[in-house]
N, C-alpha and C positions, 0 to 999 in steps of 0.2 A: 516659232513662238506660240505658246498656248493662247487660246482665245481670251481667257481670264486675265492673263498678264498683258495682252494687247489692250484690253479694255482699261485696265488700271493705268497703263502707260498713257493712253489718250486722255483719261480723266486728269492725270497728273499734269500733262501738258496744258490742258484747258484751264485748270485752276492755278497754273504756274507753281506747282509743287516740285521741289527738287528732292528726288528720292535718293537717300544715302543708304547703302547696304552695309549693315554690320553683322558680323557672324557671332553666334553663340560660342563657337570654339575659340574665337579670337577676341576676347573682350578688350584687349589693348587697342583695338581699332576705334573704340568709342571711349574717349577719356572721361566724359561726364558719367557714364555708367560705371566705369571703373572706380571713380572717386566715390560715388554713392555706395557701391558695393563694399568699398573699404570701410566706410563709416558704419554700415550695417553689420559687417563682420566683426568690427571691434566692439560694437555694442553687444552682439551675441556672445562673444568671448567673455565680456565682462559679466553678463548675466548668468552664463552657464557654469563657469569655472570648471568643475569636474564632471558635471552631468551633461556631456556633449550630445547625448541622444535626444535631449528634450528641446532641441532648437526649433522644431516644428511648432511646439506649443507657444514659444516666446516670440516667434517671427512676426505675427500680426501686431503685437503690441509695439515692437521695435519699429516696424514700418509706420505705424500710426504716429509714434513719437517723432520719427524722421520727417514725416509729411507736415507735422504741426510745429516744427521747430524752425525759427528763422535761420536762413543760410547766411554765412558770413559775407559772401560776395554781394548778395542782393538785399540783405536785411529784410527779406520777406519770407513767409513760409511757402513751400510748394503748393500747399492747399489754397492759400490766398491767391497765388498767381494763377491758379487754375479756375477757381470759383468766385474770386473777388471778395470773399468774406473769410474771417477767421473761423476755424472749425470749433464747434462747441464740444469740449471734452466731456466725457461721461460723468465726471464729478459735478459739473455745473448744470447738468440736465435736471437733476432732481431738486436743486436749490433755487429759491426765487432770486431773480436778478433783474436788472433794468432791461436787459435784452429779452428775457423771457416774459416779463410783465408787459412790455410794449409790443409784443407779438400780436398781430391781427391777421387771422387766416384769410380774410377777404382782401386786405391790402398787400399781402405777402407776394403774390405774383407780380404786381406792379413794382414793388420795391426790389424784387429780384432782377427785373429787367433793368432798372436803374443801376443796380450794382454791376450787372454784366456789361453795361455800357462803360462803366468806370474801370473794368478789368484791363482794357487796352492802355489806359493811362498808368495804371499800377505797373503793368509790364514794361512800359517805356521807362518809368522811373527806375525799375529794377535793372533794366539794361544799362542805363546810365551809371548806376552805382556799381554794376559789375565791370563796366569799362574802366571806371575810376580805380577799382580794386586791382584790375590787371595792370594799369599804369603804375600803381604803387609797387606792385610786386616786380615789374620790369625795372623800375627805377632802383629798387633795392638790389636786384640782381646785377644790374649794370654798374652800380657803384663799387661792386666787389670784383668786377672783371678787370684784369690787368691787360693793357694793350701790349702787343708784341711787335717789335720792329723786325720785319722779315726783309732781308736784303738778298739780292741775287748772289749765288755761289756760297750761301751759308749752308751749313749742315744742320738738319733738324730731324728729330725723332717723330715718328707717327704712331698714334695710339692704335693698337690692334683691336679690331672689332671681333665679336664672338664668332662671326661666320668664318673668319680667317684663322681662328685658333684651332689647333689640332685637338680632336676629341680625346685622344689617348693621354694627352698631357693633363687634362682636367683643370683643377684650380691652380696648378703650378705652371700653366702656360704663360709665356711672357706677355706683358701688357703693352709693350712697345716694340716697334719694328724700326729698322734703320741702322745707321743714319742715312738720310736722303739729301741730295743736293737740291736746292731751290732754283 
């Protein structure tokens, strides 16, 4: 083991950090990243239409929009969950507003510390909303699931997974195997 990885392992143990490895080659290992990438890709496709080579120019704006938009599961923006306050969009910077008029550069560090203390509370509320959202989705899914009565000595078909399908059959490979005795 390399010294740097040993040091990071010791730091992780000391700070009680669970290190989860995800691979760039396999984004399916990280569902949250996959979901975020799906949203970003759909926005890129919508913006670019036929000029696919200009995605680099549009990506920062799409990322900014994603980070400043409330997520459906938490009802908070990722920016607010990270920093404790809403991001000030560029359009609002030049115009006078209550937020800009009440800004005091001498009291700002103190108010930022207060906001950072509230970040944990905002994150806890977001976690509770996310758990409630997961329960709603699970309840909706479970309402559509039909129970199957499986008795001994019944014959049942089993779905064929991709790993067991023959590559040469392609899309025409059978989706079911069997029948099998229970």
